[in-house]
Backbone as a printed PyTorch tensor [residue, N CA C, xyz], in Angstrom:
tensor([[[ 30.1370,   0.9180, -48.0230],
         [ 29.0080,   1.1940, -48.8920],
         [ 27.7170,   0.7840, -48.1920]],

        [[ 26.6890,   1.5600, -48.3550],
         [ 25.4060,   1.2150, -47.7310],
         [ 24.6650,   0.1380, -48.5180]],

        [[ 23.7810,  -0.5270, -47.8250],
         [ 22.9210,  -1.5480, -48.4210],
         [ 21.5320,  -0.9600, -48.5880]],

        [[ 20.9550,  -1.1140, -49.7720],
         [ 19.6080,  -0.6100, -50.0450],
         [ 18.6690,  -1.7820, -50.2990]],

        [[ 17.4340,  -1.6450, -49.8380],
         [ 16.4080,  -2.6610, -50.0650],
         [ 15.5740,  -2.2600, -51.2790]],

        [[ 15.3130,  -3.2450, -52.1420],
         [ 14.4860,  -3.0290, -53.3270],
         [ 13.3730,  -4.0570, -53.3500]],

        [[ 12.2420,  -3.7130, -53.9940],
         [ 11.1450,  -4.6430, -54.2120],
         [ 10.5650,  -4.3550, -55.5990]],

        [[ 10.1870,  -5.4250, -56.2870],
         [  9.5880,  -5.2980, -57.6120],
         [  8.0700,  -5.3100, -57.4630]],

        [[  7.3990,  -4.3080, -58.0310],
         [  5.9370,  -4.2540, -57.9740],
         [  5.3050,  -5.2500, -58.9430]],

        [[  6.0790,  -5.7750, -59.8830],
         [  5.5460,  -6.7350, -60.8470],
         [  5.5240,  -8.1530, -60.3090]],

        [[  6.6500,  -8.6230, -59.7480],
         [  6.7330, -10.0190, -59.2870],
         [  6.9260, -10.1480, -57.7770]],

        [[  6.9690,  -9.0320, -57.0590],
         [  7.1300,  -8.9930, -55.5980],
         [  8.4890,  -9.5320, -55.1290]],

        [[  9.4610,  -9.5890, -56.0230],
         [ 10.8070, -10.0250, -55.6630],
         [ 11.4630,  -8.9330, -54.8120]],

        [[ 11.9750,  -9.3010, -53.6500],
         [ 12.6370,  -8.3540, -52.7500],
         [ 14.0880,  -8.7910, -52.5680]],

        [[ 14.9940,  -7.8050, -52.5290],
         [ 16.4130,  -8.1070, -52.3570],
         [ 17.1440,  -6.8780, -51.8390]],

        [[ 18.3910,  -7.0990, -51.4250],
         [ 19.2560,  -6.0270, -50.9520],
         [ 20.3560,  -5.8130, -51.9840]],

        [[ 20.8030,  -4.5790, -52.1170],
         [ 21.8580,  -4.2570, -53.0750],
         [ 22.8470,  -3.2910, -52.4330]],

        [[ 24.1310,  -3.6070, -52.5190],
         [ 25.1670,  -2.7050, -52.0500],
         [ 25.4160,  -1.6910, -53.1500]],

        [[ 25.3260,  -0.4130, -52.8000],
         [ 25.5490,   0.6420, -53.7730],
         [ 26.2710,   1.8060, -53.1190]],

        [[ 26.9930,   2.5320, -53.9340],
         [ 27.6300,   3.7540, -53.4720],
         [ 26.5600,   4.8380, -53.3430]],

        [[ 26.8780,   5.8630, -52.5910],
         [ 25.9420,   6.9740, -52.4660],
         [ 25.7160,   7.6680, -53.8130]],

        [[ 26.7150,   7.6140, -54.6680],
         [ 26.6510,   8.3010, -55.9530],
         [ 25.9530,   7.4940, -57.0450]],

        [[ 25.7100,   6.1980, -56.8190],
         [ 25.0700,   5.3540, -57.8390],
         [ 23.5970,   5.7260, -57.9970]],

        [[ 23.0860,   5.5650, -59.2220],
         [ 21.6620,   5.7840, -59.4820],
         [ 20.8480,   4.6130, -58.9240]],

        [[ 19.5700,   4.8640, -58.6500],
         [ 18.6850,   3.8080, -58.1810],
         [ 18.5200,   2.7630, -59.2810]],

        [[ 18.3520,   1.5040, -58.8510],
         [ 18.0700,   0.4480, -59.8280],
         [ 16.6180,   0.5920, -60.2770]],

        [[ 16.3410,   0.2790, -61.5330],
         [ 14.9820,   0.3960, -62.0530],
         [ 14.4720,  -0.8990, -62.6570]],

        [[ 15.3800,  -1.8120, -63.0190],
         [ 14.9940,  -3.0540, -63.6790],
         [ 15.1520,  -4.2290, -62.7240]],

        [[ 14.0910,  -5.0160, -62.5640],
         [ 14.1090,  -6.1720, -61.6680],
         [ 15.0400,  -7.2510, -62.2420]],

        [[ 15.9490,  -7.7920, -61.4250],
         [ 16.8380,  -8.8360, -61.9290],
         [ 16.1280, -10.1760, -62.1660]],

        [[ 14.9470, -10.3590, -61.5920],
         [ 14.2340, -11.6250, -61.7310],
         [ 13.2960, -11.6210, -62.9470]],

        [[ 12.3850, -10.6440, -63.0280],
         [ 11.3950, -10.6290, -64.1140],
         [ 11.7660,  -9.6560, -65.2430]],

        [[ 12.8270,  -8.8860, -65.0610],
         [ 13.3500,  -7.9440, -66.0650],
         [ 12.3950,  -6.7880, -66.3850]],

        [[ 11.3650,  -6.5510, -65.5620],
         [ 10.4460,  -5.4360, -65.7810],
         [ 10.9830,  -4.1930, -65.0720]],

        [[ 10.6000,  -3.0540, -65.5560],
         [ 11.0410,  -1.7780, -64.9750],
         [ 10.0670,  -1.3220, -63.8950]],

        [[  9.7590,  -2.2090, -62.9640],
         [  8.8200,  -1.8860, -61.8830],
         [  9.5030,  -1.9900, -60.5090]],

        [[ 10.7860,  -1.7440, -60.4900],
         [ 11.5570,  -1.8600, -59.2640],
         [ 11.5320,  -0.5300, -58.5130]],

        [[ 11.3620,  -0.6060, -57.2040],
         [ 11.4160,   0.6080, -56.3960],
         [ 12.2560,   0.3500, -55.1510]],

        [[ 12.9300,   1.4040, -54.7370],
         [ 13.7910,   1.3010, -53.5530],
         [ 12.9560,   1.6040, -52.3260]],

        [[ 13.0960,   0.7730, -51.3040],
         [ 12.3460,   0.9480, -50.0600],
         [ 13.0700,   1.9230, -49.1450]],

        [[ 12.3010,   2.5860, -48.3310],
         [ 12.8830,   3.4700, -47.3270],
         [ 13.2750,   2.5910, -46.1470]],

        [[ 14.5350,   2.6360, -45.8070],
         [ 15.0410,   1.7960, -44.7220],
         [ 15.2980,   2.5960, -43.4730]],

        [[ 15.8400,   1.9340, -42.4840],
         [ 16.1430,   2.5780, -41.2090],
         [ 17.4910,   3.2640, -41.2380]],

        [[ 18.2250,   3.1320, -42.3090],
         [ 19.5300,   3.7800, -42.4090],
         [ 20.6470,   2.7930, -42.1650]],

        [[ 21.8280,   3.2880, -42.2750],
         [ 23.0060,   2.4390, -42.0990],
         [ 23.2100,   2.1430, -40.6230]],

        [[ 23.6930,   0.9600, -40.3600],
         [ 23.9750,   0.5510, -38.9850],
         [ 25.1250,  -0.4360, -38.9960]],

        [[ 25.7310,  -0.6180, -37.8540],
         [ 26.7720,  -1.6200, -37.7330],
         [ 26.1310,  -2.9850, -37.5690]],

        [[ 26.6140,  -3.9220, -38.3190],
         [ 26.1320,  -5.2930, -38.2050],
         [ 27.3220,  -6.1480, -37.8130]],

        [[ 27.2620,  -6.7370, -36.6380],
         [ 28.3440,  -7.5730, -36.1520],
         [ 28.0600,  -9.0130, -36.5460]],

        [[ 28.8040,  -9.4920, -37.5200],
         [ 28.6640, -10.8750, -37.9610],
         [ 29.9940, -11.5710, -37.7400]],

        [[ 29.9460, -12.8410, -37.5090],
         [ 31.1810, -13.5940, -37.3600],
         [ 31.2130, -14.3370, -36.0420]],

        [[ 32.3900, -14.8600, -35.7360],
         [ 32.5310, -15.7010, -34.5550],
         [ 32.6030, -14.9030, -33.2660]],

        [[ 32.9130, -13.6250, -33.3390],
         [ 32.9460, -12.8290, -32.1170],
         [ 33.9950, -11.7460, -32.1930]],

        [[ 34.0100, -10.9070, -31.2030],
         [ 34.9550,  -9.8170, -31.1370],
         [ 35.6370,  -9.9070, -29.7820]],

        [[ 36.9470,  -9.8620, -29.8150],
         [ 37.7220, -10.1130, -28.6210],
         [ 38.5540,  -8.8950, -28.2410]],

        [[ 38.9710,  -8.8650, -27.0000],
         [ 39.7810,  -7.7710, -26.4930],
         [ 41.0900,  -7.6580, -27.2720]],

        [[ 41.6100,  -8.7830, -27.7370],
         [ 42.8780,  -8.7850, -28.4570],
         [ 42.7450,  -8.2750, -29.8890]],

        [[ 41.5250,  -8.0780, -30.3750],
         [ 41.3260,  -7.5860, -31.7340],
         [ 41.5880,  -6.0950, -31.8650]],

        [[ 41.6880,  -5.4010, -30.7710],
         [ 41.8300,  -3.9530, -30.7990],
         [ 43.0980,  -3.5630, -30.0650]],

        [[ 43.9970,  -2.8930, -30.7320],
         [ 45.2500,  -2.4730, -30.1290],
         [ 45.1350,  -1.0020, -29.7550]],

        [[ 45.1690,  -0.7060, -28.4820],
         [ 45.0050,   0.6760, -28.0210],
         [ 46.3220,   1.4310, -27.9590]],

        [[ 47.4280,   0.7450, -28.0090],
         [ 48.7230,   1.4270, -27.9830],
         [ 49.4920,   1.1330, -26.7100]],

        [[ 50.7700,   1.5030, -26.7450],
         [ 51.6530,   1.1990, -25.6170],
         [ 51.3090,   2.0080, -24.3670]],

        [[ 50.9190,   3.2550, -24.5320],
         [ 50.6140,   4.1030, -23.3710],
         [ 49.4500,   3.5270, -22.5770]],

        [[ 48.4340,   3.0330, -23.2870],
         [ 47.2820,   2.4420, -22.6000],
         [ 47.6950,   1.1660, -21.8750]],

        [[ 48.5010,   0.3410, -22.5210],
         [ 48.9130,  -0.9240, -21.9020],
         [ 49.7610,  -0.6750, -20.6610]],

        [[ 50.6520,   0.3440, -20.6970],
         [ 51.4750,   0.6630, -19.5260],
         [ 50.6050,   1.1440, -18.3650]],

        [[ 49.6160,   1.9960, -18.6590],
         [ 48.7340,   2.5000, -17.6050],
         [ 47.8940,   1.3780, -17.0040]],

        [[ 47.4240,   0.4570, -17.8380],
         [ 46.6310,  -0.6720, -17.3430],
         [ 47.4770,  -1.5800, -16.4690]],

        [[ 48.7200,  -1.7880, -16.8650],
         [ 49.6170,  -2.6400, -16.0790],
         [ 49.9290,  -1.9870, -14.7370]],

        [[ 50.1420,  -0.6690, -14.7290],
         [ 50.4260,   0.0450, -13.4780],
         [ 49.2260,  -0.0120, -12.5430]],

        [[ 48.0160,   0.0980, -13.0780],
         [ 46.8120,   0.0010, -12.2480],
         [ 46.6640,  -1.3890, -11.6470]],

        [[ 47.0040,  -2.4020, -12.4090],
         [ 46.8690,  -3.7760, -11.9200],
         [ 47.8910,  -4.0810, -10.8310]],

        [[ 49.0800,  -3.4910, -10.9260],
         [ 50.1430,  -3.7710,  -9.9600],
         [ 50.0620,  -2.8890,  -8.7200]],

        [[ 49.3180,  -1.8030,  -8.7460],
         [ 49.2260,  -0.8750,  -7.6150],
         [ 48.5650,  -1.5680,  -6.4310]],

        [[ 49.1310,  -1.3860,  -5.2190],
         [ 48.5060,  -2.0140,  -4.0450],
         [ 47.1780,  -1.3370,  -3.7300]],

        [[ 46.2440,  -2.1570,  -3.3360],
         [ 44.9240,  -1.6270,  -2.9840],
         [ 44.9250,  -1.2470,  -1.5150]],

        [[ 44.2190,  -0.1790,  -1.1160],
         [ 44.1820,   0.2070,   0.2990],
         [ 43.4700,  -0.8640,   1.1180]],

        [[ 43.9940,  -1.0720,   2.3410],
         [ 43.4020,  -2.0700,   3.2240],
         [ 42.0360,  -1.5890,   3.7000]],

        [[ 41.1170,  -2.5150,   3.7510],
         [ 39.7720,  -2.1610,   4.2070],
         [ 39.7270,  -2.1910,   5.7180]],

        [[ 39.0380,  -1.2400,   6.3130],
         [ 38.9010,  -1.1910,   7.7590],
         [ 37.7450,  -2.0980,   8.1690]],

        [[ 37.8020,  -2.6710,   9.3830],
         [ 36.7050,  -3.5500,   9.8130],
         [ 35.3610,  -2.8320,   9.8730]],

        [[ 35.3620,  -1.5340,  10.1980],
         [ 34.0910,  -0.8020,  10.2770],
         [ 33.4450,  -0.7020,   8.9020]],

        [[ 34.2560,  -0.6610,   7.8690],
         [ 33.7110,  -0.5140,   6.5200],
         [ 33.1020,  -1.8230,   6.0290]],

        [[ 33.5880,  -2.9570,   6.5340],
         [ 33.0840,  -4.2330,   6.0440],
         [ 31.9870,  -4.8200,   6.9100]],

        [[ 31.9020,  -4.4140,   8.1990],
         [ 30.8720,  -4.9900,   9.0630],
         [ 29.5900,  -4.1640,   8.9600]],

        [[ 28.4560,  -4.8180,   9.1420],
         [ 27.1980,  -4.0790,   9.0570],
         [ 27.0350,  -3.1620,  10.2640]],

        [[ 26.2870,  -2.0920,  10.1450],
         [ 26.0970,  -1.1860,  11.2770],
         [ 25.3070,  -1.8760,  12.3820]],

        [[ 25.5420,  -1.4780,  13.6450],
         [ 24.8180,  -2.1210,  14.7450],
         [ 23.3320,  -1.7840,  14.6780]],

        [[ 22.4920,  -2.6800,  15.1890],
         [ 21.0530,  -2.4020,  15.1640],
         [ 20.7320,  -1.2460,  16.1090]],

        [[ 19.6380,  -0.5240,  15.8600],
         [ 19.2860,   0.5860,  16.7480],
         [ 18.9630,   0.0630,  18.1470]],

        [[ 19.2500,   0.8940,  19.1520],
         [ 19.0170,   0.4970,  20.5420],
         [ 17.5250,   0.2840,  20.7690]],

        [[ 17.2270,  -0.8170,  21.4360],
         [ 15.8210,  -1.1240,  21.7120],
         [ 15.3600,  -0.2860,  22.9010]],

        [[ 14.1910,   0.3210,  22.7840],
         [ 13.6350,   1.1110,  23.8670],
         [ 12.8170,   0.2100,  24.7740]],

        [[ 12.7610,   0.5880,  26.0440],
         [ 11.9730,  -0.1780,  27.0040],
         [ 10.4950,   0.0080,  26.6710]],

        [[  9.7050,  -1.0750,  26.7270],
         [  8.2810,  -0.9310,  26.4060],
         [  7.5690,  -0.0640,  27.4480]],

        [[  6.6420,   0.7360,  26.9930],
         [  5.8710,   1.6080,  27.8750],
         [  4.6740,   0.8060,  28.3870]],

        [[  4.4990,   0.8130,  29.7190],
         [  3.4040,   0.0590,  30.3260],
         [  2.0950,   0.8020,  30.1130]],

        [[  1.0930,   0.0860,  29.6340],
         [ -0.2310,   0.6600,  29.4330],
         [ -0.9650,   0.6800,  30.7780]],

        [[ -1.7290,   1.7350,  31.0760],
         [ -2.4830,   1.7330,  32.3360],
         [ -3.5800,   0.6740,  32.2780]],

        [[ -3.7270,  -0.0490,  33.3550],
         [ -4.7260,  -1.1140,  33.4040],
         [ -6.0870,  -0.5070,  33.7060]],

        [[ -7.1530,  -0.9930,  33.0760],
         [ -8.4860,  -0.4770,  33.3820],
         [ -8.9200,  -0.8960,  34.7940]],

        [[ -9.7360,  -0.0460,  35.4200],
         [-10.2210,  -0.3400,  36.7640],
         [-11.3010,  -1.4240,  36.6760]],

        [[-11.4120,  -2.2240,  37.7160],
         [-12.4540,  -3.2520,  37.7100],
         [-13.8340,  -2.5940,  37.6910]],

        [[-14.7600,  -3.1610,  36.9790],
         [-16.1180,  -2.6550,  36.8970],
         [-16.3170,  -1.7410,  35.7090]],

        [[-15.3650,  -1.5950,  34.8690],
         [-15.5220,  -0.7970,  33.6590],
         [-15.3800,   0.6900,  33.8760]],

        [[-15.1480,   1.1480,  35.1210],
         [-14.9420,   2.5570,  35.3870],
         [-16.2120,   3.3960,  35.4130]],

        [[-17.4170,   2.7560,  35.3900],
         [-18.6550,   3.5240,  35.4440],
         [-19.1490,   3.5890,  36.8820]],

        [[-19.7150,   4.7220,  37.2270],
         [-20.2750,   4.8830,  38.5630],
         [-21.7220,   4.4600,  38.5590]],

        [[-22.1520,   3.8150,  39.6470],
         [-23.5360,   3.4280,  39.7760],
         [-24.2870,   4.4810,  40.5350]],

        [[-25.5060,   4.7600,  40.2230],
         [-26.3050,   5.7500,  40.9160],
         [-27.1830,   5.1470,  41.9470]]])
């Protein structure tokens, strides 16, 4: 059943009410007894996880799933090759290119 939010315009009392889809809206405030109650527009129904927690053992998937999981766990894993686990070699270093040295005197001719 969905939960609906209500608020009273007379006393501002707000509360939640569980109702069936087929039930009529509430009109009388449970606190002040006035007929000024209105239902609020909510975000809709959602799952609310309350409690100590949810565990893998709480859900039974069936025997076929358990057999397949057990077979996967027992299957031998392929051996890893050393090339797959070692990092690739660094790129080959190139020889530095020698820069031409400037001529003495700045390279200008005197007249």
